N, C-alpha and C positions, 0 to 999 in steps of 0.2 A: 505494499499500499503506500509507503514512505517513497519507494523508488517511483510508483505512478505518479505520486504528487509533484516530484522532482522533474519527471519527464515533461508534466505540464506546464510546471511553472517556466521551464527553459523554452518551451513552444510559446507561452504568451509571450516571454523575453523577445525572442526570434522575433515573433509579431511586429512586435512593438517597434523593433530596431527597424523591420522592415518598413513599417509605417513612417517611422521617423523618416528615412530615407527618402521615400517616397515624397515625404512633406517639403524636405529640404530642397528636392530637386526641383519641386513646384515653386518654393519661395525664388530660386535664382531667376524664375520669369515672371514674379510678381512681386515685386517690390514695393509696399505701400509706401514706406517713408523716403523713396526717392522719385521725383517727378519725371512723367515721361511722355513723350508724342511722336507723331507720326515725322518718321524720316524722309527726306525728299526721295530717296531710292524707293520707298515703300509709297509714297504719293503717285510716282511715275507708274506704280505696277496697280492700283488701286484706284488712281484717278479722282482720288479725295485726300485732301489733308487736314488732319484736327493738329492745331497748335496749341501749346499752352504759354501764356504771357502773363507771367508773373510781377506784377507791379506793386511799387510803393506809392499810398496816395499823397498825391502833391498837388498843393494849388497851381493852376495853371498848366500843369504837364500830366497828371491823371487825376481826376476828380468828377465827382457827380455834380451834374448841374441843377438847376431849379426843377426839372422833370424827373431828377435821380436817374438821367442815363449818363453812363460813363464817357468822358470825353477828354480833352488835353491835347498839348502839343505831341506829346510822344505816343499817346494813344492813337491820335489821328496820323501818325507817320506810319504805325504798323497797319491799320487800314489801307492807308495810301498803297503800302507794300502788296498787302492783299488783293486791292483792286488790279494791281500792275501786273501781279504773278498770274493771277485768273484770265487776264486780258492775253498775255503772251505766251501762255501756257495750255489754256485750255483745261487746267485741273480745278476743281472745288475746293476753295480754301476756307475753313472754320476756325476763329479766332476765340480761343476760351481765355477770357482775363479773369485772372486770381490775385484778389488783392491780399498785401502780407504787409502789414504795418513797421515791420521791424528790418530796417535797410540791410543790416547785416545778415541777418536770416535770409531775406530775399538772395543776396548777393553768395551766401553758402548753398543753398536751394539750386539755384542756376547753374554753380560751378560743379555740382554733384551730380546733375540731371542726365538724363537720356534723350537722345533726340531732339525734336523739335520745339525746344523748349526756350523761352526769350524771357529777358529780364529788362523791366524798364527802372531806372532809380537814378537817373543823373549820373550814372558813373562815370568817373573820371579815367579814361584811356591813359595806361601806363604799361611801361615794359614789363614790370614785376607781375601786374594783374594778368597780363598776357600770357603767362605760364599757366596760370590757373582755368583761363577761361578763353573765349573769342570774343572779340568787338566788331561791330558792325563798321563801316565807315564813320565818321563824326556826323552828329546830328545838331549839334550845337557847338558853337565857339564860346566858351563861358570867359566872364570877368569876376575873379574874388575879389572881395572888398573886406577889409578890416572895419568893425564897427563897435562904437563905445556908446555909453549913454550921451545923450543930446546936450547934457550942461557940460560935458569933459571939452577942454580946449583942443582945439585943432591940431593935431601933430604932425609937423610940417618934416621933419628928419628922424631918423633913427635914433640919434642922439638924445632927442627929446623924451622918447618913448619911457623910460623908466621914472622919471620923474612926474610925468603928466599922467602916468596910467599906474600911479603909485596904489593910489585907493582902491583900483580894480583889481579883479581876479579872473585868471583865462579860464575860457569854456570852450568847449571842442564838441562838435556832431561827432560822435562816437564811430570809429571804423573807417572815415573818410578822410582824403586827402586833406581836408581843413583840419582836423585833430595833427596832421603831421605838420602844418603849417604853424599853429598855435604853440606846439609842443617845440619848436625851434624857436619861436619868439619869445616864449615863455624862458627858455634855458639860456637865452642871450643874455634879457635884460629882467626877469625874474626867476632864478634858478630855484628859490626855495620856497617856490609858490607851489600850491595843490592845484593841479589839473581838473576841473569839473567835468564830467562828460554828460552827453543827453543824446536822445535817439530821434528828434525829430526838428526840423527847421525852425517851427513855432516856440519850441523848448530855447531853443539858441535865442531866437529874439525875446523873449520871455527873461531869459537869464541876464541879457545884457542892459536891457530895461532896469534891472535891479542890481546892477553894479559888476557887471563882468565885460571883458571884452572878448571878440572871436572873429572868425574868418567866416564869410558868408558868401553865396551866389548873386551877384548883382540883382539880377532880376527878384530873388526875395527883399533882397534890402529894399528897392523901390518901390516893391509891393507894400512893404510894411510902410514906409513913408507915406504912400497913398492913403493907407487906412490912419494916418493921424500916429503913428508909433514914434516914440521920442527917442530916436537913435540918431548917432551921427557917424559919415563915411569919412574915412580917414586917406584921400587919393595917394597920398605919398605911398602907401602900403599895396596899391592895385599890383594884382599880380594876373595877366592875361596871357592867352596862348593854351589855356586849358581844353580839352576837346571830350564832349559827351559820347558815349557810344551805347548802343543797344548791346546788351551782354547775351552769351549763348555758351553753352558746355562746349568741349571740345568733341564730345561725340556727336554733336548738331552738324548735319550736312548741308543747311541752308545758307553758310556762311556765303558763298559764292553767288547765290541769287540775292542775297541781301546786298552784295557790292556792286552787282550788276543793276539793280534799282536804283541805287544812290546815283550812279554814272549815267543813269538815263537821262534825256532830254537836256544834255550839255549840263547835267547837275542837279540832283534835287535842291539842293540848296539854293539854286539860282531861279528855282521857279514861283511864280506868281501865288502856286496853293501852299507852299511852304511858308512864304512871306505872310498870307492869310492867317494859317495857324498860329503864327507868332503873334499878330495883331490881334486876333480874335481871344487868344487865352491869356495873351500876358500884357496888352495895352500898347498903344503905339509908341509911348515913351521908353519902354523896356524893349520892344522889338528893334526901335532904332539903334541901341546900343549893341544889341547882339548881330543885328545885321551887319553891322559897319564892321564887327569883329570877325565874322566869317568872310572866308574867301569868295568873291562873286565874278 
């Protein structure tokens, strides 16, 4: 009897191992923690492409309008890509937009994704990041600006910074190039100060109003000023030449299509449609600044 029980337990154990092995094999094809979408190769075979676009909500770039409809500069660029692709390739494309409030999480999700996954978060194109994911050609040429509370004297030289900003604390948008810039500024002029970190542009603006200094994108600064926010821009510390790109995992084979889209019609950034997106969603003042920064 004891022998039969042992044999029975062994059989159950083997069955469990077999089931476990089957489950593991299935998990390799179904990884719920990894975002995935149609590759271009699959789209050519199936004549339909279901792509995933993970975006960080941001005023002017990816936001819900008064009708609760998703729109914005970055969103409309992806829709223009969709229309261009369908027109030239005769393959249906469906864009599934998914919001992620955390910029760092969005970046990580896209870098680890599989296939036709894209990320919208005004991500600065850098060589270091190219080792982690792919970029589209630039869709925006940005100007980064240093901001402080409005009652601070305008800082007209680096030598003035330490004395004028003595009462201010450094603040950065975590995980972005702005954090690198603020760390460098802090290390040079206030090496003993603690760097505060936040996760949204609005939190940066609110923090600056309450006694911090930070870098922010020019369009966010001008939008805040238009809304009456008491912050000051210090032009001496402007940093231009920054380029934003749509991000994709290295497993995404849509990159060449995205490059072709941006190159079409003598360059997408030279089209009236691109200019219309900037003016509609960012306002004429900000649009003028950004259009001047872009090669046209």
